[in-house]
N, C-alpha and C positions, 0 to 999 in steps of 0.2 A: 220600505221595510223588507220587501221581497228580495231586493238586491243584497241587503245585509245578510239575510238568512242564507242565501245561496253562497255568498262569500264565506260565511262561517262554516257551512257544510263543506265547501271546497278545502278550507284550511284544515278542518278535522280529518278529511279524507287523506290529505297529503301527510299529515302527522301520523296517521295510522299506517300508511304505506311505508314511511321511513322506519317506524318502530318495527313493523313486521319484517322488513329487510334485515334489520339488526338481529332480531330474534331468530330468523331463519338461518343466518350465518352462525349464530351460537349453537343452534341445534345441529348443524352440519359439523361444526368443530367437535362437538361432543361425540357425534357418530364416528368421525375419523379417529379420534383419540381412543375410543373404545375398540375399534378394529385394530389399531396399532398395539394396544395392550394385549389383545388376544393373540396377535401374531408373536409378540415378544414372549408371552407365556408358553406358547407352543414351541418356540425356538429353545427356550430354557428346558422344556420337557424333553426335547429331542437330544439335547446335549447332556442331559442328566443333572442339570442344576436344580430342578424341581422334580419331585416324585410325580408320577403320572396321576395318582389319585388326587393329590393336592392341586396339581395343575388343572385337572378337570373341574374340581370344586371352584377354583378361582374363575375359570372361564364361565361356568354356569352363573356365578354371582355377577360377573360383568355383563353377561347377556341379559340379566334382569334389569340392570341399569339401562342398557340399550333399549329394551322393551318399554321402559318407563319414558325414556326420551322420545321414542316414536309416538307413544300415546299422547304425550304433551304436545308434540308437533301437530297431531291431528286435531286435538282440542283447540289449539291456538288458531289453526287455519279455519276451523269451523266458526269460532268466535269472531275472527276477523271478517269472515264473509258475512256473518249476521250483522256486524257493526256497519260494514260498508253498504249492505243492502238497506239497512235502516236509515242511514244518512241519505241515500239516494231517494228512497221512498218519501222521507220527510220533506225533502226539497221539492218533490213533485207536487205535493199537496199544498204548498205555500203559494 
């Protein structure tokens, strides 16, 4: 029974690691996309395609999205750490 429990814990740990890698890549993709959008808006403001006030408004709204993404990254990593710690502690007591 102990061997089965350890095996299940190892499988759960590997699944959570694979899921976290995918999630981390998605967070980074969002981060880079947001930075790209801000750069493009600033370029449009420079060339006069967007008024300065409108461009600043768009940038502030996009920065809110960036902040939410970072908050989600932190929550995800904390939750992942708790899950991994819980799996390791559970297998210690078996």
